[in-house]
N, C-alpha and C positions, 0 to 999 in steps of 0.2 A: 593445461591445454585449454585454449579459448575456442569455443565453437562459434561458427558463423550463425547469423540470425536466420535460421530456417528450420522447419519441422524436423523432428528426429527420424521418423514419426514414433510416437509413444505407444500407440495402440489404444489410447483413450480418445474421448471425444466430448462434444458439448453436453451430452446427457449423463456423463460420468458423475457420480456423487463423491462427496468428500471421503466417505468411508471406503468406497471402491478405489479411489486414488491412493489411499493409505495402504490398502491391502493388508498383508500380515506384518507390516513393520512394527517392531516393538520399541516404544520410546521410554521404557522404564529407565529411570536414572537421568533422563534428559530434562532440562528446564527451558521453558518458553516464556517469552513476554509478548502479550498480544494487546495492542492498543485498541480501544473500542470493543473489547472482547465480551461485552455484556448485552449486545443487541445485534440483530440481523446476521450478516455473514460472520462477524467476529464471534458471536455466541456459538454458532455452529462450528467454527474453527476450534474454539476452546473445547467444545464437547467432544470432538473427535480426537483431539490431542490428549485429553484426559483419559478417554476410553482406551487409548493406546499405551497408557502408563505414565505419561509426562506429568510433571509439576508445572502449573501455568500461573504466572503472575499477571494480573490484569490491572494496569494503570487506569484509573477512572476519574472522570470529571465529576460524575455523580455517584459517589460511593454507595449511598443507600440504594439507588436503583441497581447498581452492580450486585450488591449483596442479595437483593431480592431475585434477580435474574439467575444468579449462579448458586442459589441455595440448594444444598444437597449434593453438589458436585465434590468429589474428593480431590485433594492435592491442589486446591485453589488458594491463591493469595491475592488480596485486593489492596491496591495502594492509591493514594490521591495524586492526580496529575491532570493538569489542564494544558493542552498543547499550545494554547494561545498565551500562556503565562510562563515566561522563561524561568522565573524563580521556582515555580512548582516543578518544572522539568528537572532543574538542577537538584532540588531537594529529593525527589524520587530517586534519581540516578545515584546521588551521593549515598543515600541509605542502602541502595542495593549493592553498589560496589563495595561498601564497607562490610557487607555480609560475607564477603570473600567467595561468593559463589560465581560460577561461570554462567554465561548465557549461550545456550546451544541454538536457539531459534529466537529471532526478533522479528515479529510480524507487525509491520506498520499498517494497521487496518483502519484506524479511525479516520474520519474526514467529514467535510461538509461539501455541499454541492449547490451551485447556482444561487448563492446567497445575495441578498441586497448589499449594496456597497457599504462597507465599513472598514475601518482601520483600527489596529490595536494601538496601545499607548506609544509604540515606537514609530507609528505611521505606516505599518506594513498592512497590505490588503489582506483581508480575513482568510480568503481561500488559500492564497499562497503561503500565508503565515501558519495556518493550522495544518494544511495537508502536507506541505513540504518543510518549511523552516522548523516547525516544532519537532518533526520526526528527524530532521538533520541534527538538531541539537540533542535529542534523546539518544540517537545512535552514537553520537560523538562522546557524550558523557558516559555511555555504557561501553565504550570501546575497550577498556581494560578487561571487562568481563567477557566480551565477545572473543578477544584474543586468548583469554584463559581457556576457552573451550577447546581450542585446537582444531575444531571442525564445526564451525558455526555457519549458519545461513541467515541472511537478512532478506525479508520479503517486503517489498514496497507495493502497496495496492495502488495501481494506476487505473486506467480506464480507456475504453475506446474513445472516450471524450477527449483524449489527447489530440485527436484530429482537428478539434476546434481551433487550436492555437499552439504555437511554440512559445518559448519564453521570450518576452520582450525585455532584453537586457538594459535598454535605455530607460524604461519606466515600468518595472515589474509590479510596482505597488499602486498603479493608477493614480499617481499624484498630478499628472498633466493630461493624460489622454482620457477620452470619454469611456465610461465604464460599460462593459458588456458582461453580464453575469456568466454567460456560457463560455465566452472567450477567456474570462478569468478562471473558470473551472478547467478549461482546456490547458491553459498555462500551468496550473497547479499539477494537473495529471501528467503533462509532459515532464515537469520538474521531478515528479516521483520516479518516472522511468529513467531520466538522466542521472538521478541520485544513485540508482542501482548500478548504472555504468561506472560512475565515479567511485562508488564505494568498493565495487568488485576489483577495480584496478588497484586500490590501496590495500585490499585485504587478501587477495588471492595467494600471495606468497607467505601469508601469516595465518592461514587456516580460516579465513572468513570469505565466503562467497555471497553474492547478492543477485537477486532476480526481481523483476517487476511483473505485475500480474494485472491482466484485465479479467475480472471475474465473470463478466457477461451482463446481461440485462435482467435485473432482479428488482422487484418492488420491495424496498425496505424504508426505514426511517430516513434514509439519505434523501428521499424525494420531498421532504416536508416543506422546503422553501419553493418548490416548483409549482407554479400556478397551472390551472387547466389551460389557460391561453398559451402558456409556454409549451406545455405538453402537445397541444395541437400544432403549434408552429414547427416543432421538430418532427411531426408526423407520428407521435406516439398515441395520440387520441384523436377520434373523428369529431365531426361537428356536434354530435350528440354526447360527446364525452366518453365514449366507449374506447377501450383499447383497440388499436388498428390491427388488421391481420398481419401487417409488417412486423409489429411488435410482438404479437402473440406467437408468431413463428420462431421468434428468437428468445422468448422469455425462459428464464431458468427458475427452478425452485431454489430456496436458500441452500438446500443440501447440494445441489449442482453448482450453485454460485461459489461455494466455499471450496470446491474441488481443486481448482488450479492453485489456490493458496497452499492447500495441504500437499499437493503433488510437488510444488516447487520447494516446500519446506522439508520434505522427507524422502523424495524419490531417489533411489540409487541410480536411476537413469541419468540424473543430472550431476553425478559425481565428476569432478574435474572441469565443470563448466561454470559460467557465471556471466553477469552483466547482460543477461538476455531478458527480453520481453516475452511473456508467455500468456496464452489463453487456451481455453478448452483442453487443459491438461496436456499441452504440448508447447514447444517453442513456436512462436508466430513467424510467418513469413515477413520479410522486409518488403515494404511497398515503395514505389516511386512517389515523389512529392505530389504529383497530379492525380494519383489513383483515387478512384471513387469506391474502391472495394471497402467492405465493412469488416473484413477479417484481415488482420495483419497490423503491422506497426509502421507509422510514418517515419521518414528519415530523421526529422528534427527531434524525435523522442529517443533516439539511440546514437546520435552523433557524438563521437568521443570528444571533439573540440568543444561543442556546446556543453557537454558534461563537465569539462574542465572550467569553462567560463562560469557555469552555474556553481561549481564547487567554490571557486574564489569569491563569488558574490555571496554565497551562503555563509562562508566564514566571516566575511566582512559584516554582514547583516546580523549575525548571531553572536559574533565574538568567540565562536567555538572552533578549535583546531583539533584534528585527530592525532596530532603529534607526528613524529618522524616515522 
């Protein structure tokens, strides 16, 4: 059964923490893979999953940093993976699939935000390549292990920043148009949401469901490329550099920011559902294209036709197919 894009409602809200969203769910015997699971929201996500009994594999670009951050946690495995390096994605996934284990939860948490213009060796814009294409390739290479679970969920970390832009299918990699760091971020976050729509369509009859998540406004390492001037321009800091009341009213702790990821990954309230964009531990309302609301999802981030266009483009750009 496919649910329409509107709140359940779940009974949770913006101040719910990840542990509260998990509740009494027991994840003993379950295996999760969490990209970026050694800092910020990813680290809290891993902590809560492990506390519930799960085994968690963390693909890390900086393996030593991951080992230091995760030191002392039980049932942790760390592998080497750079989402901007297709060969490293293939190597990580190949080794995992060869282990014969299933993936019950794949949480595509890692990402970059508002970076200066750069392209990878293939000519792909960094935010689109890292946030979307890298995760598209990873999930595709892990597809046999996801199918093996029989009841897997894939969580794509999107953002309210999807409102900045849809996907420009004519020039997604900024090879011709002028670069705008925030529009490029918006495109990548829209792509994350559309990926969940496309993946859920392909997986729902085979035991794989997908959701996208807006975690909320949280100050983490993700903001490292954002200048004070940029923060002032989008209304997050005032002339003196202080956080604005607008932002302070919406700020979440890391524990609250990881809550929707955990809810989407584990909640029985979402059984039989998929392809949905969620925030504040609930399904988000669908917004009209001209809406100025800050809560909800714009139509271009959940459009099934755009999801199919993006899927075809992603297969072309990565050379990855999910098979029949």
